[in-house]
N, C-alpha and C positions, 0 to 999 in steps of 0.2 A: 545103858542108862541114857535118859534124855540129856541133851546138852543145855547150854544156857539160853536157848531160844524157847524153852518149854513154857514159859510164862508170858510170852508175847501175845498180842492180840491180832497180829497180821497172819492170815492163813498161809501166806507164802513163807514166812519165817517158821510157822508151825510145821510146814511140810518138811523142814530141815531139822526139826528138833530131835529126831532120832538118828541123824547122820553120825558116824563116828568122828567126823570133824568137830573139834571143840569150838563151834561157832559162838560168837557173841553178837548181840545187837550193837548198832552204832551207839557209842557212849564214851564219855570221858574215861571211864574205867578201862575200856579196851585199849585206848592209846597209852594210858598210864602203865598198863601191863606190858605193852610193847617197849616202852622206855625202860622199865625195870629189867626186862629180859634182854634188851639190846637187839631186838629182832624187828624186821619190817612187818607191815600189816598187809594182808590180802583183803581187799575190799571186793566183794561179789554182790552185784546189784541185779535184781530181776523182778519178776512179778508172777502171780499165781498161775495165770493162764498162758505163760510164755512157753512155747513148745521146746525151744532149744535150751531154755533154763532147766526143764525137766530132763532133757537128754544129758546135759553136762552133769547134773546132779547124780543121775543113775550111773554114768560112766566113771565119774571121778569122786564125787563127794560121798557116795555110798561105798566106795572101795576102801577097805581097811588099810591097805598099804599106802595109798595116797594120803589118807587121813593121818596116819602115823607121821608121815613126812611133814605134812602141814602143821600138825600139832607141835612137832619138835622144833621147827625152824621159823614159824610165823605166828602171829596173832590173826585169827580169821574173823572177819566181820561180815555179816550178811545183812543186806538192806532191801526192803521192799520199796521199789521206786514209786509205787502208788501211795505209799504211806509217807515217804520222805522225798517228794519231788525236788526239794532244794538240794539235797545231797546228790541225787541223780543228775540234776542239771549241771552242777558245778563240775563234777568229774566227767560227765559226758562231753562237756565242752573241751576238756583236756584231751579226752580220747580222740575226738574228731579233729582237734588241732594237730595232734601228733600223727594220726594214722590216715586222716582224710575220710574216715567213715566211723560209724558207731552202730550200736544195737545192743540187744540183750540176749544172753547174760553179758553184763559188763564186768570185766575183770581188770582191776587196777591195783598196782602195788604202791604202797605209801610208806613214807618214813613215819616214825612214831609221832611226828608233828603234823601228820595228815597231809603231807605234801606228796603229790604223785610223781613217780619217776619211770614207771613201765606200764604199758596199756595193752588191752586187747578186749576181745569179746568171748566167743566160744573157742575153747581149745579142746581138741580130741584126745582120747586116751593114748593113741598111737600116732606117730608122725604121718602127715600127708604131704603131698607135693606143695611146697610153699607155706606149710603150716606146721610148726613144731607141736609135739605132744604137750599136754599140760605138765607132765612130769619134767620134761626138758625145760619148760619155762620156769618151773619152780627151782630146779637145780641151777639154772642160769642166774636167776635173781638172787638165790642164796649165795652163790659164788661171788657175784658182783658186790653184794652187801658185805661179805666177809673180807674180800680182798681190796675193794676200791670204794670203801664207804664214804670217804670225803668227796670223791668224784661224784658218787650217786647223790649225795646231799646237795652238792653244787648244782647238778642238773635239776634236781627237784626244786631248788630255790629259784632257778631261772624260769622254770615252767610256771611257778606261782607268780613271779614278777610279770611274766608275759600275760597271764590271765588277768592280773590286776590292771594291766594297761589296756585291756579291752573294755573301753568305756561304753560300749553299746552303740546305738544309732545316733549319729550326729543330726540334731534337729535344727542346726543353723543358729545364727546369732539372734539375740533378742527373744521375744516371747514366741514359742512355737505356734505356727499357724495351722489351723485345720485345713484339710483338703477342700478345694473348690470343685466345681463341675468339671473343669478341664482335667483335674487329677483323676476323678472317677472315670471319665471317658478314657484316659490312658490306661487305667486298670482294666476296663472292658476290652480295649484293644489287645492288651497283653494276654488276657485269657483267651481271646479269639484266636490269637496266633498259636496257642498251645492246645486248643480244642481238638479232640479226635472226632472228626466229622463222620467217620464210618462207624465207630464203636461207642461213642459217647465218652465223657470224662476228659481228663487232661493228661497229657504225657503218655508214656508207654507203660510196660510192665516193670515192676508190680504196679497195680492200679488201685488207688485208695479212693473211697467215697469222698467227694469234695464238698462236704456239707456246707461249709461256711462260704465258699465261693458261690455255691448255688443260691444261698440266701441273699448274697449281694446282687446276683443277677436278677433275682425276682424283684428285689427292691428297686434296682435300676430300671427295670422294665416298667414298674409301677410309676416311677417318677417321670421317666422320659418317653415311655411308649416304644422303646427300642425293641423291635421284634426279634432281632438276632440274639439278644440276651435271653429272652423267654425260650427261644428255640433250643439254645444250648441246655437249659434246664430240662426241658421236655425230653430231649434226646437222651440226656444222661440218666434221668430218672427212669425212663422206660428201659434203657439198656441194663441198668442195675436191677430193676424189678424182674426182668426176664432172665437174668443171669444166675449162675450158681452162687454168687455172693449173697443172694437173697434166699432165705429158707422157704422153698415153695410149699412146704407142708405146714410148718409151724409159725411162719412169719419171723421177722427180725433179720438183721444183716450180720454177716461175718465181718471180720476186721478189714480184710482187703482181698483182692484177687491177685493170684500170682501171675496171671496172664493179662494181656491187654484187652481180652474180649469179655471179661467178667465171669468166666466159666468156672474156674477152679479157685475156691477161696482158701485163705488161711482161716481155718474153721472156728477159731475163738470168736466169741460174741462178747462185745464190750458194751457196758451200760451207756457210755458216752456216745458211741457211734449211733446206737439205736435211738437214744433221746434226740440227738441232732437230726437224724434222718426222718424220724417220725414227724418232727416239726416242719422240715422242708417239704415233705409230701403233703402235709396238711395245708401248708401255705400254697403249694402248687395247685391243689384242689380249689383253694379259695380264689386263686387268680384265674383258673381255667374251667373249673367244674369237671375235671378229668376223673372218669370212673376208676382208672388204674390208680391215680394218686389217692383217691378216697380209700380204695381197698387196701393199699399198702400202708397208709397212715394208720388205719384201724387195726390191721393185722399186726403191725409193729407195736402199737400201743397195747394190744391184747397180749402179745408176747411178753412185753415188759411186766405186765401185771401178773400174768400166769407163771412165768418162769424166773423172774428176777426179784420179785417182791419177797422181803424177809418177814419173819414173824413179828418184828417190831414195827412194820409198816413202812420201812425204807426200801431201798433198792440195792441189790448186791452188785458188786463191781463187774463180774465177768463170768462167763462159762468157758471152760477149757476147750481146746481144740481136740484133745485126745480122749479116748475112752476105750474100754475093753472091746475087742473085736469078736468076742465069743469064744476065743481060744486061750484066754488068759493074757494076751498081749495088749498093751496100750498102744493104740494106733491113731494117728491123726485122721479125723473125718469118719471114723468107724460108725459113729452114731447116725450120720447123715447120708451116706452113699448107698447105692443100690445096684444090684446086677439084675439082668433079665430073669434069671432063675428065682431070685428073691421076690421079684414082682409076681411071678407065676405062683409061688407058694402062698402068697397073701391074697391074690386077686383071682386066681384061676386064669386059664389060657386066654379067653376072649378079652377080658378087662385088662389083663397084663399087656396084651398087644397094643391096645389103645393107649394105656398109660405110658408105655415105652416110647411110642411115637410122640405123645404130647409132651413128655418131660425130657426127651432126648436121651433115653437110656439105650445103650447099644451093647452088643457082644464085645466090641473092642474096648468100650469104656472111655470115659473122659478123665478118670483119675487113676488109681493104682489097681493092678491085678484085675483088670476087666470091670471094675466098678465105675459107676457114673454118678456125677453130681447132678441132682435134679435141676433143670432149667426149663425155660419156655423158648425154644428156638423160634427164629423168625417164621411166621406162617403157622405156628401151632395154634389151632383153634379147636375147642371141644366139639365133638359131633353131637354130644348130648350133655347139657349142663348138669342135669340132675345125676346122670351116671358119673360124670366127673366128680361131683361133690361126694358121691358115695366112695369113689376111688380114693379121694383125698382122706376121707375119714378113716377108711380101713388101713391105708398106709400109715397115717399118723398113729393110729391105735397100735399097729404092729411095731412101729418105731419106739413107742413108749415102753415096750417090753424089752428093748435093748438096754444095756447098762448106760446110764446117762453120763455125760461129761461132768466132771467136778465143777462145783460152783464156788467162787470166791465170795463169801458172804460179807466181806468187809464193806461197810457203808462209807463212801467217800462223799464229803459234804458237797463239793463242787459238782460232781456228776449227778447227785440227787437233785441239786438245783436245776440242772439241765432237764432232768426227767420231769420235775414238777412243772416247768414251763410247757414242755411238750404235751404232757397228759392233760393239763388244764385246758390248753387251747384245743387239742383234738377232741376232748370231751365236749367242749362248748360248741364247736363247729358241727359236730355230728350227733348232737343231742344224746350224749352218753354220760349221764350224771355219775355213773360208777367210776369213770376215768377221772372226773373232777374230784370225786371223793378220795380216790387213791392218791392224787396229787396233794390234797389237803392233809391226809394222814402222814405223808412223807414230810410235808412242811412242819406239821406239829412235832414230829420226831426230831427234826433238826433244831427247832426252838427249845424243846424240852431237854434234849440230850447233848447236843453239840454246842449250844450257844449259852454264854453266861450273861448276867445282868448288865455287864459293861459293853456288850456288843463284840466280844471276842469269841472266835469259833475254834472248836477242835476239828482237826481234819477228818478223823476216822472214828468209827465205832464198830464193835463186833458183838453180836448177841446181847446188846443192851449195855455193854461195857465201853466206856469212852477210851479211845487211844490216848497215848501220852503226848502226841505231837500236835503242835499248834497249826492252825489253818494258815494256808498261804493265800496269795492275792486271788488266785482263781476261785478259791472257796468262797471268799467274801463276795466276789463279783457275780459268780454264777448263782449262788444262793439268793442274792439280792434280785437278780434277773428273774429267778423262779418265783420269788415272792411277789414281785410287781406283776408278772403275768397272771398269777393266781388271784391277786386282788382285782385285776381287770375283768376276770371271768366271774368271780364269786361276789364282787361288790363289798368284800370285807376290808375295810380300811386298815385294820390292824397289820395286814401284811405290808402295807406301805410304811407303817411305822417301823416295823422290824427291818425292812430294807434300808430305811434311813439310818438306823442305828449301825448297821453293817457298813454302810458307805461312809459314815462319819469316821469309823475306824480306819477305812481305807485312806481317807484324807489325812488322818492324824499319824498313822503308823507306816504307810506304804508309799506315800507320794513325796517327791522331791520338789523343791521350789521351782525348778525349771520345767515342771510338767511331766517329767519322766516318772515311771512307777517301778518299784522293786517287787520281786516275787515274794520276798520275805519281809516281815515287819522289822522296824528299827530296833525292837527289843528281842528279836529271835536269836537263836543260837548262832554265834559267829562261825562261819566257815572260811575257807581260804579265799573266798570271793563271795560277795553278796549277789545272788543270781538276779538277772534282769534280762528278760527275753520278750520282745514285743510280737514275735512272729506266731501266727496261728499254724498249728500242725494238726495233731489228731483232735484237738479241742481248741476252742478259742484261747488265746493267751490270756493270762490274768490281766495284762495291760489293756487289750482291746475289749475284753469282757467288762472290765471296770469302766472303760469309757462309755460303753453302751448302757450299763446300769446307772451310771451317774447322769447321763443325758436323759434317760427316762424318768429318773427320780426328780430331776430338775424340772421337767415338763409337768409332772403331776403335783409338785410341791411349790413351784415358783421360786426355788432357791437359785439365786444367781451364782453363789459360791460353787454349787455342784455343777452347774452348766459350764462355768469357767474352767473347772478342773477337767471336765469331759473334753472341752475344746483344746486345752493344752495337751492332754493325752493323745488326741487325734493328730497332733503334729507328726507323729511317727508314720501315720498312714500316708501323709503327703510325701514323706521320704521314700516309702517303699512301694507305692501304688503301681508305678510304671515298671519298676525293676522286678518285683517278685509278687505279682498279684495273687498267685495261688497260695502264698503264705502270709497273706494279710487279709484274707477273705472276710473275716468277721469285722475287722477294722473298716473295710470298705462298706460293709453293710451298715455299720453304725454311722459312718460318714453320710451315707444316703439318708438316713433318718434325720441327721442334723440339717442337711440341705433342704429337706422337706418341712422342717420345723423343729422337732416332730410335731405333728398335729395333736392337739389336746382335745379330747372328746369327753364332755360331761353329759350324762344322761340322768335326768331327774324325773321321778314319778313314784307313785305308790308301789311298794314291794309286792310282787305277784300280779300286778296289773298287766293284762295282755299287751296293752300299748307300750308300757315300759319295757316289757320283755322284747317286743318287736324292735324297738329302737336300739336296745342293748345289743341284740343279735346283729342288726345292721352295722353297728359300730364295730363289733368284733370281726365281721366279715369284710370290712373295708381294707383295701390293699395299700393305703397310704403308708409309706415306709416308717416303721417304728412308732406308729401312732400309740399314744397312751390313752387309757380309758378309765373313767370313774363312773360308777352308777350308784345312786342313792335316792333317798326320799328328799323332797323339797325342803330346804332349810338345813340340810345336813352339813356339818362341818367336819365330818370324820376324815375327809380327804380335802386338802386345800383347793383342789380343782373344782370341788362342788360348792364352795362357799359363795353365797349370794345367788345361786341358781334357783329360779322359780319356775312354776308351771307356766305354760303358754295358754292363756285363756282357759285355765282349768284343766288342760290336758298335759300328759307327759311330754317332755321336750328334750331335745338334744342341742347342745352348744358345741360348735366346732371352732377352735381357737388356735392361734399360733402365738407363742410368747405371751399368752394371756390377753391377747387382743382377739376378740371373737366376732364371728359373723352373727347375723340375726339368728335367734333360736328357731328350730323347726320341729313340728310335730309329725312331719311327713316322712315315712320310712324311705320312700323313693328319693326324696330330696337329700336325705342324709347319705344314702348310698351313693348318689351322684357326687356329693362333696368329698367322699372318702375313697372314690375309685373302686367301689365294690361291684 
């Protein structure tokens, strides 16, 4: 019989609906049940495409004996971290404080008052050196709860007090000050010290795609001309594009590389990674004209539309790392890796030999059991481009016949906001109206399904059904960012209006008087701590994303209130720029936009006029950091930035301004390009 997760909208929770464990979703009822029974709570947090979550589920949660023990002595609560990032953040902070590390699956034992007292991540079914079995953990926790309950409660209370005392980043006395040029230079130096000059990227293994740091470096180069900043972006983007972390057949990036050379990925593909990287490669092309950057941006955009788009017009959260290897076993990477024999079966002897050399497929393999992850080793060059295109097509068609990895169809508002921005800009740069249309349909879905008339967002939906959980700060910020990018491309001012509505909610419900921002609204469910994290990790933090959206909206609307809020929020970047630049990359990128203005570009002219289109395109291709763009007919007041703009001697014109102080208008595309650094 299905357990209590059967009616949830999270694919991750639904994956556990048939477990013999009597799982409950996070709810007041679950903790009330624990109080009534006098038992502790097992909190298990994961997500749909998490490899080790699936492993622990198969080893322990599908095991009848383990389930019987759990059901008898605990109330078991399962949480999708992508659906409830607030719950995940609060307890992950406790796990990291107690153990010095974290990860998923996250396993936390709580009192019936939701106070944590024992922590871990993955536990195996049998003991390993230095690691107890899951059953041993359960028995130990049960014994402690039965024999030393007052001591356990005392420990839990002290942990909660410690968490409550963590007030976040100290922004100094007085009004927080946004970073200046010297702070951004310090951020650049910090990244330079951590840069891997041989293999690209920052730090060692495992190596994650540093999307937000790359965006900062591109903007820093645009503002200052620093060649070293651009070189780090070029080297990293080329290394990732040539590595196994990039899908050489179907496009799109895996979550991270387990090695320092980008060869072997952790094969799950996340919407947020691909949206952020698509935009980075598009911006790199804009700055340099790189053919590689153009190819990767378009292939990644096409991957998003082809493999991640849902029937409702939004974008799914993730593709799993695991799939059936053809023998009935679910194996990580099975869908993506190749052996020389598999190449020969698909391509024949001659083409297989060329493909093996080009993609780095060897008898020894670069992955497991002699299989290889496709990559483009240094020096790999096609002998015949047409022949290589045929090889790619045949390999991709053969791969399509394999069992595909599972897809988490949950639509997360924040990540769809990131995808909207990436697809809108990529479509505009490369004359792909289909990509802009896909971005528009996703934006329509968010307004229609996720957003209410008061500017409040639901975080998730599935199959057209809205999830029960409120949006968090990153949802409001990233969706506003996507809407503003879409307006700049499409010229539709309604997206600016929607962005303003969301950002007003941010100021009213998420912002504190001192300029700090909370991850949850002031009327959200109260947890043991109100989460607040300004650091950028896999995605921009809600804090820095909000700073960026507030700054852009202020520039396009003229709102001093929104600009002041953005500058207060950027105070945290000043505190972290020199210390941890890798983990405040988006904040640094936003600070670059602030130092540059950001520039405000108004293009006025008849809709469809070739001269209007040429000026609009020049504005979009300008590299001025974070420039905001509005386009419309003369006399339009749909967007404040367009108000009072007139034609120049009867011709379409562009106005370039800072803080609504403008240079003389120009009708010349080359002059506009020069003003915007394009």
